[in-house]
N, C-alpha and C positions, 0 to 999 in steps of 0.2 A: 396327527401332529396336535399335542397338546393346543388349547386358547393359549392368546396371552393380549396383554393389554393392549388396547388402537394405538398409545400414541411410541411402548414398544415395535408393535408388529410397523408402524409409521419410522420410525428410527432403524430399527433393523433394516429396511426396506433402503437407506440412503435415500430417503425424501428432506431428513431435514435430525437435526438432533431433537432427544428426548424432550427434553424445555420446550423447541419452537413447536414440537404435535401440541406438546400439550394447549398452549395457543391457541394453533390451528381451528382444535377440535372447539375448543371456548370458540371459537370463531363464527363456525360455523360449517369451514374450509370441509368439514371431509366426510363425507357416506360412504354407509356400511350396508350391503344391499339398495341399492338407491334412497337407501332412508339417511336424513342429515343426523352427524351426530353433535351430541352440544355435553356430552358426562364423561369426566373423567375418567369412569369407572369401567368403561367397555368392554367386553372381552372383544376374539373377534379368533375362528379357525382356520390358519391361510387355506390352508386347502381345497373348501368349502364357502366362505363368503369371499364376497366382491369388496377389494376397500374401494373406495377412489380420495382424492385430494387435488381440488379443484379441477374437477369435470375430468382428469386423469384417471385412468386405473393404476393403482399400487401393484406392482410384482415383489414377494418375498427374493432379499437377495441369499442365494444361499454360498454364494465364494467372496468372502474378505479381504482388500491385501491392505498391508500400510504399509506408508513412505511417510519417512525423515526427510524434510528440505532444512535444507539451510537460508531462511528467507532472508534475500538483499532488503536494504532502504527504498524507499519508494513502491512499494507491493503491498494493495490494503490484503486484509483477512476475511474474504468473501466468497462467497457464491456467482453472486449477480451484482457489479457493480452501477447505480445508476447515473455515476459522473461520467465516466468513461476513461478515467484512470484504471491501469493495470493490474489485475488481483495474484492472491499465489495461485488462483488454477491454470494462469496462461504456464506459468513452471511445469506445471506439470500434466497437456498436455497427451503425453505419450502413453499415459495410464488408463483404458480405454473402459475406467468408471466413473460411478457417480459418485465422486469422494467431497466429503468437506468437512474441515479445520476440525480439530481437536485443541480449541477454546482459541483464541485471538491472540495475535500481535498485529500492538498499531502501527500507521504505513513508517513511523520515521525509528520505527526498533527493529531489528535483523538478528537474523537467529534459529534454532533448532522448534519448528512448528510439525503435527504432524499431521496428517490428513487419512482417512480412511471412511471406509464404506459401513462401517461395523457401527451400529447404534449404540450399544451393550458394553464396546469398550469406548465409544466418546462420554458418555455417564460415567461412566467409574473413570476414568481419569480429568475428567475438567470435574465434581463434582468434589465438596472443600472435607467433608467427611471421611477422605478415602486416604486426604496424605497425600497424592504425588508433588515432588515435591521441584522446584522450578528452580535455576540456578541462570541468576545473570550476572554480567559482568557491565559493572557500570563507571561511565567516566565523568567527574560530577564537577562544578563552581564550585568552588574553596577548599578548606583542607581542614579533612575529618579527623575526629579526636577520640579519645575514648570514649566520654562523655553522648558522643554523638552514635559510634557504637550500640550502648548499652542503650539509647529512648527507641535504635532502629529495631534491638533485638526481643525488649521487653513489649516493641507495643506503641504505632503516633497516633496522632489523630487524626484521620483522614475527612473531611466534611462528616455525614455522620453516620461515621463508626470506627471502630479503632481498628489499624491493620493488627492480623498478626503476629506469633511473636514468628523472628528471629532468626535468619545465621547469617552474619556479617564478618565481613574478612576485610580491612587495608591491605589492598597492595604494591600502594606505592601512593605518595606526596610527590609537590612539586612545588614549594615554594614559590618559587620567581617565574612559575605559569599560573599560582592561585590556584591549583588544581587537584584530584585528589579520585583512585581510580579502588572499585570495592572491589570487592566477590560477594549478591545479597541470592539466598537460596529460600522462597518462601512458599505457600504450598495453596493457597486461596487462589493467588492468580484473577482478582476482579479488576475491573477496569481501568489500567493504568498507575497499579497500582505500582511501584517499584518507584514508578515517575514521584507519584506523589505521598511519597516516604520522604523521598530525599528530600522531597521542598517544604516536610513537614521540619525538617531539619532545616531548613533556611540554606539547603546545597546543590541547586537544581543541579539536575542531568544536563549534557551537554551529550553523549554519545548511552544508547545503552542497545546492548548485545544478550538474547536470551543462548547461554552457552550450552545449558545441559537441563533434558525432560524426565526426569528419573533419574538411572546412573545411563543414558544414552547420551550423547555428545556429539558434536556436529566437525570439530576439530579436526578429522579428516574426509570432510565437506565439504566444495570451494563452494563459496557464494554463491547460487544461484540452479547448485546444485541438490540433486536426490537420491533417494536409493530407500529399498524394500528395505523392515526389520525385516530381522529376525522371528521363529517362531518362538524361542528362547526371549527375545527382548520382547517380543507383544502378553509372554508370559509376566515377566516382569513387571511391564506396569500396568497388571489387574492388578 
């Protein structure tokens, strides 16, 4: 077996994402053949090297699964929850693999979330350079007009950055209730980005649902339900 970077080995073993693996290495939580490693350039051979994370031996995963979940509101997107709140892992207990979420949805956002034990897949889908689109349906307070749409599509100032270009469509406006429904497609997926984008045009989000990741949607999945992705669907996201 060929050598691979240590952070990739950890990600492919289902320990954590590649980004978190890099953090764990730098923090001195990973050892190779009994020696603590703090260099990100370190390579390992899964057949001959013994890798431990927090003192526990790590085995390379050779069988990958990919799960599409229609996440309900009220569940946090994390593997371990310190405050006792329900997590997305509670909804996929039947899957006998160490799954990791591919990206995040905040507790009050519902919709499409993929979970897998394939670290390379997580990296490819979440890294902005690969521009995997995520599509959201947002109900916002206020009447969105053409000028608002143009601002969102060009990018708006959010804290210390400008949001990436987006595709925005007005689905419905209700002047009596003073609300609008939008479809927003982005490919960055930074923390609470859609909510912050809408705040930037002074149209705060009332409800948010991610309906699609790439070309994969959850319209046929009930909230709280999941299914395996097909090989074709997995390849389409890679």
